[in-house]
C-alpha positions in Angstrom: -22.1 -15.9 32.0 -25.6 -16.6 29.9 -25.5 -17.3 26.3 -27.7 -14.1 25.9 -25.0 -12.1 27.3 -22.4 -13.1 24.8 -21.6 -10.3 22.3 -22.0 -11.5 18.9 -20.7 -8.5 16.8 -20.9 -4.6 16.9 -20.9 -1.6 14.2 -18.9 1.2 14.9 -17.8 4.4 12.7 -14.8 4.3 10.2 -12.0 6.6 11.7 -9.2 6.8 9.1 -11.5 6.9 5.9 -13.6 9.9 7.5 -10.7 11.5 8.8 -10.6 15.4 7.2 -7.7 16.5 5.3 -5.7 19.0 7.4 -2.4 20.9 6.2 0.4 19.6 8.2 2.3 22.0 10.9 4.2 24.2 8.9 7.4 23.2 10.9 7.4 19.7 9.0 7.4 21.1 5.9 10.9 23.2 7.2 12.2 20.0 8.4 11.6 18.3 5.1 13.4 21.3 3.0 16.2 21.0 5.7 16.7 17.1 5.0 16.5 17.6 1.1 19.3 20.3 1.5 21.3 18.2 3.5 21.0 14.6 2.6 20.7 12.6 -0.6 18.8 10.0 -1.2 21.0 7.1 0.1 22.3 9.1 3.0 18.6 9.7 3.8 18.3 6.0 3.8 20.7 5.5 6.7 18.9 8.4 8.6 15.6 6.4 8.3 17.4 3.6 9.9 17.8 5.6 13.1 14.0 6.1 13.6 12.5 3.2 11.7 11.7 1.3 14.9 10.9 3.2 17.7 7.1 3.8 18.4 7.6 7.3 19.8 6.2 10.8 18.7 9.8 12.0 17.5 10.3 8.5 15.5 7.0 8.8 13.7 7.9 12.2 12.9 11.1 11.8 11.5 9.5 8.8 9.5 7.0 10.9 7.9 9.3 13.9 7.3 12.2 11.4 5.5 8.9 10.1 3.2 7.9 13.2 2.5 11.4 14.7 1.7 12.6 11.5 -0.6 8.9 10.7 -2.5 8.5 12.7 -5.5 5.3 14.0 -3.7 3.4 13.5 -0.9 0.3 15.1 0.5 0.0 15.8 4.4 -1.4 13.6 6.9 0.8 10.8 6.2 1.5 8.1 9.0 4.0 5.7 8.7 4.5 2.5 11.3 7.6 1.5 12.5 9.7 -0.9 10.9 8.0 0.2 7.5 10.5 0.4 4.6 11.0 1.2 1.0 13.2 1.0 -2.2 13.3 3.7 -4.8 11.2 5.8 -2.8 11.7 9.1 -5.3 9.4 7.2 -7.6 6.6 7.4 -5.3 3.5 9.9 -5.6 1.7 9.4 -2.1 -1.8 11.0 -1.5 -3.3 12.5 1.8 -4.0 10.9 4.6 -2.1 7.7 3.9 -2.0 5.2 6.6 1.1 2.6 6.2 1.2 0.0 8.9 3.9 -1.5 10.7 6.3 -3.8 8.9 4.8 -2.6 5.2 7.6 -2.6 2.8 6.8 -0.6 -0.6 9.7 -1.7 -3.6 9.5 0.3 -6.2 12.0 0.8 -9.2 14.1 3.2 -10.3 12.4 3.7 -13.4 8.9 2.8 -12.4 5.7 4.5 -11.0 4.2 4.0 -7.8 1.1 6.1 -6.8 -1.2 5.7 -3.9 -4.0 8.0 -3.8 -5.7 9.7 -1.0 -7.2 8.2 2.2 -5.7 4.6 1.2 -5.4 2.6 4.5 -2.3 -0.2 4.2 -2.0 -2.5 6.9 0.9 -4.1 8.7 3.3 -6.2 6.9 1.7 -5.4 3.5 4.2 -5.8 0.6 4.3 -4.0 -2.8 6.4 -4.7 -5.8 5.7 -1.3 -6.8 7.2 -1.2 -10.4 4.0 -0.1 -12.2 1.4 0.6 -9.4 -1.8 2.7 -9.0 -4.1 2.6 -6.0 -6.8 4.7 -6.1 -8.5 6.8 -3.6 -10.0 5.2 -0.6 -8.3 1.9 -1.2 -8.2 -0.2 2.1 -5.1 -2.7 2.0 -5.5 -5.6 4.7 -2.4 -6.9 6.7 0.0 -8.9 5.2 -2.0 -8.6 1.6 0.7 -8.4 -1.6 0.8 -7.2 -5.0 3.4 -8.7 -7.5 4.1 -6.5 -10.4 6.6 -8.6 -12.0 7.7 -12.3 -13.1 10.4 -14.1 -15.0 9.7 -15.1 -18.4 11.2 -18.7 -17.7 12.3 -18.6 -21.1 14.3 -19.9 -22.3 13.8 -23.1 -20.4 17.5 -24.3 -20.5 18.4 -21.2 -18.2 17.3 -20.8 -14.9 13.9 -19.3 -14.1 16.0 -16.3 -12.0 18.3 -15.6 -15.1 15.5 -15.2 -17.4 14.1 -11.7 -18.4 11.7 -9.9 -16.1 8.5 -9.0 -17.6 6.8 -6.0 -15.9 3.4 -5.4 -15.8 1.3 -2.9 -14.5 -1.7 -3.6 -11.3 -4.3 -1.1 -11.0 -6.6 -0.9 -8.0 -9.6 1.3 -8.3 -10.6 3.5 -5.8 -13.0 2.2 -3.0 -11.4 -1.3 -3.3 -10.9 -3.5 -0.3 -8.3 -5.7 -0.4 -8.5 -8.6 2.0 -5.7 -9.8 4.5 -3.1 -11.9 3.2 -4.5 -11.6 -0.2 -2.1 -11.7 -3.5 -2.5 -9.9 -6.5 -0.8 -11.0 -9.6 1.2 -8.9 -12.1 -1.2 -7.3 -14.8 -4.2 -7.3 -12.7 -6.7 -4.7 -12.2 -9.2 -4.5 -9.5 -12.3 -2.5 -10.4 -13.9 0.4 -8.5 -15.4 -0.6 -5.1 -14.7 -4.4 -5.7 -13.8 -6.5 -2.4 -11.3 -9.2 -2.7 -11.5 -11.8 0.3 -9.0 -12.6 2.6 -6.0 -15.2 1.3 -7.5 -14.9 -2.4 -5.0 -15.0 -5.3 -6.3 -13.0 -8.1 -4.9 -14.2 -11.3 -7.3 -11.9 -13.4 -9.2 -8.9 -13.8 -12.1 -8.1 -11.2 -15.1 -5.6 -12.3 -16.2 -2.8 -10.3 -18.0 -3.8 -7.2 -17.7 -7.2 -7.7 -16.6 -9.5 -4.3 -14.2 -12.2 -5.3 -12.5 -14.8 -3.4 -10.8 -18.1 -3.6 -7.4 -19.7 -5.1 -7.4 -18.6 -8.0 -10.0 -15.8 -7.1 -13.4 -15.6 -8.8 -16.2 -13.4 -8.6 -18.9 -14.4 -6.2 -21.5 -11.7 -6.6 -21.6 -8.0 -7.2 -22.2 -5.4 -4.4 -24.9 -3.4 -6.5 -27.0 -6.4 -6.5 -27.5 -6.4 -3.0 -31.1 -5.7 -1.8 
């Protein structure tokens, strides 16, 4: 094989972000209503476990139906990968055309808020401490990326850290932002609209709109709107 024949990269059209919003089949709404009338939140967890791992069409349908049933609100076009999990899903508000990848886990809180906008793509094995979390529309969330919404105060120092009070801080991810693979967003951080966070970054402070940030801790490298 000659050097000239080695492919160095190519560009292709985005699929998820361009997918038009369409209504779910009417029977799915009926299924969600039936589940709601026959199962409580705890019972739905048990039903969900029967379909959580499978890759077939029925498994995918039931995962979607259960998320739609249990969430506070949910738009059409939801896709939920196998082994994706949740806690306190009754606090979730999920937009339309949301994709949740294999093994992703969203941990809400009974008195918390988790809002996921339209056209959000969440990669496999992502983790959300979604106690006070908002993801704007068209957010891309890389595989393995994490958001932490709480931390122990560590005070008084005479106590084990895990016995000290838990401090919950809001995390806000602006519309159109992209969070890189294995990045970590710490409590209280806001990521501006259209910002890009590099793979493996640890974000400890706010990142302005349309900035590109990377590193540990993350720092702004440049701004997208400055590009020629």
